[in-house]
N, C-alpha and C positions, 0 to 999 in steps of 0.2 A: 741453835744449830740451823745451818742453811737448809732450805727446802730443796729436794732433789728435782731437777728439771725433767719434764715430761720428755720421753723419747719421741723424736721425729716420726711421723707415720712411715716414711720410707725406710728409715733405719729399723723400726719395730717390724715391719714387713719382712726385712731381710733376716733379722735375728730369728723371727718365728720360722722362716723358711729354713734356715740352717739348723735350728733345733729339730725340726721334723725330719730333715734329711739325715741329720747324724743319728736320730733314734732309729730310723729305718735301716741305716747301715749297721748299727750295732745289733739290731734284731737279726739281720741277715747274718752277721758274723756268728751270732750266738747259735745259729742253726748249723754251722760247719762243725763237723766233728774235730775234736781237739788234735787228733792225729793227722788231720789234713791240713791244718793251718800253715805247717812249714813245708808242704809238699806242692811243688809247682806241677801244673797239669802236663807240661811238656818241658824238655830241657831249655828251650828258648823263651820261656815264660816265667813270670814271677809267681811266687807262692802267695796265697791270701795274706800271710804275715807280712811279706814284702810290700805288697799293695797297700796295707794298712799303714805301714811305716811311711811309705812315699806320700800317702794322703795327709798324715799328720804333718810331715815336714812342709808340704805345699800349704797346708791350712796356716800353719805359724808363719811361714814366709809370706804369705799373701796378707795376713793380718798386719804383719809389721810394715810391709810396703805400703798398704793402705793408710796406715796410721802416719807414717812419714810423709806421704803425699797430702793428706789433709792438713797436717801440721804446716807444711810449706805453702799450701794454698791460702790458709788462713793468715800465715805471716805475710803473704803477698797481697792481702786485703780481700779475700773471698769473703762474701757476706753469707748470712744464713740462707739455707735452702728454703725456697718459697713454693716449690712445686710439690704437691702431696699426691701425684698420681703414682700408680703402681710402677715399681721399677722391674717387676717380674711378668707383669701381663704382657702379651704380645701387642704389637701396633694395632690400632683401630679395631 
């Protein structure tokens, strides 16, 4: 069996960030009473359930777009990432 490749530090950083933020979101949702999930705070606002559905769609769409763009970049000759600095830390 082929040995799995280690994840690049930048990818690992992003995966860990997404995992933490998803856990925080799920904890916040768990604190919302069930009868409030489908209730918008105002007529012109989304309900928590609508917001979650939107976030799920955006997450899937973003992941698919990123995968397509990475594939095209590799097909065009993009080499491996050599920079291991944080992608989440602010400048300097």
